[in-house]
C-alpha positions in Angstrom: -0.2 0.0 0.1 2.5 2.7 1.0 3.3 2.5 -2.9 0.1 4.4 -4.0 0.2 6.8 -1.2 3.7 8.0 -2.3 1.9 8.3 -5.9 -0.8 10.2 -4.5 -0.8 13.7 -5.6 0.3 16.2 -2.4 -1.5 19.7 -4.1 -4.5 18.6 -6.3 -6.0 21.5 -8.0 -9.1 21.8 -10.5 -10.6 24.6 -12.0 -9.2 27.0 -10.1 -10.1 30.7 -10.9 -9.3 34.1 -9.2 -10.3 37.7 -10.2 -9.3 40.8 -8.2 -12.0 43.3 -7.2 -11.2 45.7 -9.8 -12.2 42.8 -12.6 -8.7 41.5 -13.4 -8.7 38.1 -14.1 -5.3 36.3 -12.8 -5.8 32.8 -12.7 -8.1 31.2 -16.0 -9.3 27.7 -14.7 -6.3 26.1 -13.6 -5.8 21.9 -13.2 -2.8 20.9 -11.6 -1.6 18.3 -9.7 1.6 18.9 -7.5 3.1 14.8 -7.1 4.6 14.1 -3.5 8.5 14.7 -2.9 9.1 16.6 -7.0 10.3 19.8 -7.6 8.5 21.5 -9.8 9.4 25.1 -11.7 6.7 27.3 -12.6 7.6 29.9 -15.1 6.0 32.5 -17.1 6.1 36.3 -17.4 5.6 38.8 -14.7 1.9 39.4 -13.8 1.3 35.4 -15.9 -0.2 34.6 -11.9 2.8 32.5 -10.7 2.5 34.8 -7.4 -1.2 34.1 -7.3 -0.9 30.8 -7.8 0.6 30.1 -4.6 -1.0 32.7 -2.9 -4.2 30.8 -3.6 -2.5 27.5 -2.4 -0.7 29.1 0.4 -4.5 30.5 1.3 -3.5 34.1 1.8 -5.7 34.7 -1.5 -8.9 33.1 -1.4 -9.9 31.7 -4.8 -13.3 32.9 -6.7 -13.9 29.6 -7.8 -12.3 26.1 -7.9 -11.0 23.8 -5.4 -7.3 23.1 -3.5 -6.9 20.4 -1.6 -2.8 20.0 0.3 -2.2 16.6 1.9 -5.9 15.8 1.0 -7.0 19.1 2.7 -8.9 21.5 1.8 -7.2 25.0 1.5 -10.6 26.9 2.6 -12.3 24.8 4.8 -9.3 23.2 6.7 -7.1 26.1 6.2 -5.1 25.5 9.9 -3.8 21.7 8.3 -3.0 22.7 4.8 -1.1 25.8 6.1 0.9 23.4 9.3 1.7 21.4 5.8 3.4 24.5 3.7 6.0 26.8 3.8 6.7 29.9 1.7 9.4 31.9 0.9 8.2 35.0 -0.5 9.3 37.6 -3.0 9.7 40.1 -0.2 11.5 40.4 2.2 8.9 40.9 5.3 10.9 40.2 8.4 11.0 42.4 11.9 13.3 44.5 12.1 15.2 44.7 15.6 14.7 40.3 15.8 17.2 38.4 16.3 17.6 35.4 14.3 17.0 32.7 15.8 14.4 34.2 17.9 12.8 34.3 14.2 13.0 31.2 13.0 12.1 29.7 16.9 9.0 31.5 16.7 8.0 31.1 13.6 8.5 27.2 14.4 6.0 28.4 17.7 3.6 29.8 15.4 2.9 26.1 14.3 2.6 24.8 17.6 6.1 22.7 17.4 7.6 21.6 19.9 10.9 23.4 21.1 13.2 22.0 19.4 17.1 24.2 19.3 18.6 20.9 17.4 15.9 21.4 14.9 16.7 25.5 14.3 20.3 24.7 14.2 20.4 22.3 12.1 18.4 24.7 9.6 20.8 27.8 10.5 23.4 25.3 10.1 22.1 24.1 6.3 21.7 27.9 5.5 25.5 29.0 6.6 23.2 31.1 9.2 25.2 29.8 12.8 27.4 33.0 12.4 24.3 35.2 12.5 22.3 33.3 16.1 22.8 36.1 17.7 22.5 38.7 14.7 19.8 41.7 15.0 17.7 41.1 11.2 18.1 44.8 10.1 21.8 44.3 10.8 22.2 41.6 8.0 22.4 42.3 3.8 19.8 41.3 2.0 21.7 37.7 1.4 22.2 36.9 4.6 17.7 38.5 5.4 16.8 36.0 2.4 18.7 32.9 3.8 16.5 33.9 7.2 13.7 34.1 5.5 14.0 30.9 3.7 15.1 29.5 7.9 11.9 30.7 8.7 9.7 29.3 5.8 11.1 26.1 7.1 11.0 26.5 10.8 7.6 24.3 11.0 9.2 21.2 9.1 7.0 21.8 6.5 6.2 19.1 3.7 6.3 21.3 0.6 7.5 23.9 0.4 7.3 27.5 -2.0 9.7 28.9 -3.3 8.6 32.0 -5.4 11.4 33.6 -7.1 13.8 32.5 -4.9 17.1 33.5 -6.6 16.0 36.9 -8.2 19.0 39.8 -6.8 20.7 37.2 -5.3 24.6 36.7 -5.0 26.1 32.9 -6.3 27.0 31.9 -3.5 23.6 31.9 -1.9 22.3 30.2 -4.6 24.9 27.3 -4.4 23.7 27.0 -0.6 20.2 27.1 -1.8 20.1 24.2 -4.8 21.4 22.4 -2.0 19.6 22.4 0.9 16.6 22.1 -2.2 18.2 19.0 -2.6 18.7 17.7 0.7 15.0 18.5 1.3 14.1 16.8 -2.0 15.7 13.4 -0.4 13.7 13.9 3.2 10.9 13.6 0.6 9.8 17.0 1.3 7.5 18.5 -2.2 9.4 21.7 -3.8 8.0 24.8 -6.0 9.3 27.4 -7.4 8.6 29.8 -9.5 11.2 31.9 -11.7 12.3 33.5 -14.3 15.4 32.5 -14.4 15.6 29.7 -16.6 18.2 28.3 -16.1 17.3 27.3 -12.8 14.4 25.2 -14.0 16.5 24.1 -16.4 18.7 22.8 -13.7 17.0 21.9 -10.6 12.9 20.4 -12.0 12.0 17.4 -12.7 9.0 19.1 -14.7 8.7 22.6 -15.2 4.6 24.0 -16.1 4.8 27.1 -17.7 2.2 30.0 -17.1 0.5 32.4 -19.2 -2.2 35.2 -18.8 -3.6 32.9 -16.0 -3.2 29.7 -17.9 -1.1 26.8 -17.2 0.2 26.2 -20.9 1.7 23.4 -20.5 3.2 21.2 -17.9 5.2 18.1 -18.6 8.2 16.5 -17.5 11.9 18.7 -18.2 13.6 15.9 -20.6 10.2 15.2 -22.5 9.5 19.0 -23.2 13.0 19.2 -24.0 12.9 16.9 -26.3 9.4 17.0 -28.2 9.8 20.8 -27.8 13.0 21.3 -28.3 15.0 22.0 -31.3 18.4 20.8 -32.8 20.3 23.3 -35.7 23.2 23.3 -37.5 25.1 26.4 -37.9 26.9 26.1 -41.4 29.5 28.7 -41.4 30.8 29.6 -45.0 34.7 30.7 -46.4 32.7 33.3 -48.9 30.0 35.5 -47.5 26.7 34.9 -49.9 23.6 37.7 -50.6 20.9 35.1 -51.5 20.4 31.2 -50.4 21.2 29.5 -53.8 17.8 27.4 -55.6 20.0 23.8 -54.3 18.6 24.4 -50.6 15.4 25.8 -51.3 13.9 22.1 -50.1 15.5 23.0 -46.6 14.1 25.0 -43.5 17.6 27.5 -43.8 18.2 30.6 -42.4 21.1 33.1 -43.8 22.7 35.2 -41.5 22.7 39.1 -42.3 26.5 39.7 -43.2 25.6 35.8 -45.3 28.5 34.1 -43.7 26.2 31.7 -42.1 23.5 28.8 -42.5 21.3 27.7 -40.2 19.7 25.2 -40.2 17.0 23.8 -38.1 16.1 20.3 -38.0 13.8 18.3 -35.3 15.4 16.4 -32.5 12.6 14.0 -32.7 12.5 12.8 -36.5 14.6 9.6 -37.5 16.5 11.6 -40.3 17.5 14.9 -39.6 18.5 15.8 -43.0 22.2 17.0 -42.2 24.3 14.9 -45.5 21.9 16.1 -48.3 21.8 19.7 -46.6 25.9 19.7 -46.4 25.6 17.8 -50.2 23.3 20.8 -51.6 26.0 23.1 -50.2 28.6 21.5 -51.9 26.6 20.9 -55.1 25.8 25.1 -55.0 29.8 25.2 -54.5 29.6 27.3 -51.6 33.1 26.8 -49.1 32.3 25.6 -45.9 34.5 26.9 -43.3 32.8 25.6 -39.9 30.0 23.6 -38.5 28.6 23.8 -35.3 25.2 22.4 -33.3 22.6 23.8 -31.2 20.4 22.5 -29.2 17.5 25.0 -27.5 16.9 25.1 -24.4 14.1 25.8 -22.0 14.6 29.2 -22.3 14.0 29.1 -26.4 10.4 27.1 -26.1 9.2 29.0 -23.4 9.1 32.0 -25.4 8.4 29.9 -27.9 5.1 28.9 -26.5 4.2 32.4 -24.3 5.0 34.0 -28.6 3.2 31.7 -30.0 -0.5 32.1 -27.1 -0.2 35.3 -27.8 -0.3 35.5 -31.8 -4.0 32.8 -31.2 
C-alpha cells in the first residue's frame, strides 16, 4: 500500500480561478496535480499569475472558484491543516527589523505549535550558513543574509511542501549554490518543492517537471526532459568561406536561414525525426559551390521553448 501513497498528489488543483475586485482575472481555470516529493518549476512572465497561484494555495488569497487540496485537506475549509503543511518563502523581504535571527526562526516554529527544538533550529541555521549570525539583529544583515533568514523561517515548522517564489531574484551566487544544496537535501527528506522563476537556467538545473503559466492559464506541464525533447529544436550552423547575398536554389527544400552578414547558414531540424537531413543538406551546399569554413550544432534550451510557447499563445 505505501507505494500508492507515494503516487498520490500532495496538491490537487481543479478549475481554479481568481478574479480581483477591479475585474482583473489572474487565474483562468487551472488544473494541476503536484506530486509528492517532486521539484516543480513554474515559469512565466511577470503578471502571468504565478504569485497569485502560490498565494491561493497558501491561503493568502481567496479563490473565486475551483478547489485546492493539500495533503487531502481543503485549503478553505481546513485552512489550519493545509497551512501547517506548507512553508512559503515570499519574494519580498518581510522580517521584523530588531528581531534576532534565532528568535525569528524560533517564533515561526512556535507559531505553528511545533515543540521547542533547539537542535532543529540549529540544523536549519547550519544548512543556510547562518550559524555565525544566530544572535545578530535582522536589520544588520545584508540582503542575501536576510533572504537566508526568510528561508529558515519557512522551514522552521518542518513543512511537507515548500514554495519558493522567485527565490534567486537578485541573489548572490554563493546563496544560490547553498539554496540548491538545501533544496536537494529537503527533497531527499521527502519535501515537495515548487519554485516560480523567470531564470530559466534555474528550472533547467533542478526541476523534475516544468509548467509554463501565461496570462492566468497553464499552457503546458511536463517532465523537463520531455519538454526539451518534444519542443526542443536542434540547429546546425554552417559557416561559409565566402559570404553570399541569397540562399542558392539548391537549398530551397531545407529550412535554412541566412545571417545578415551572409556568412552563416542556420539549418533547423527536428530532434524527433529518424533522419536529420544533414547529409543531404551538406551535399546540396557543396553542389551549390559554397565553401565550408566550420560546422556547429546547438540545441534549444528551456528558454527558447518558453519564449516560443508564450509567443504562440499571444498570437492565437
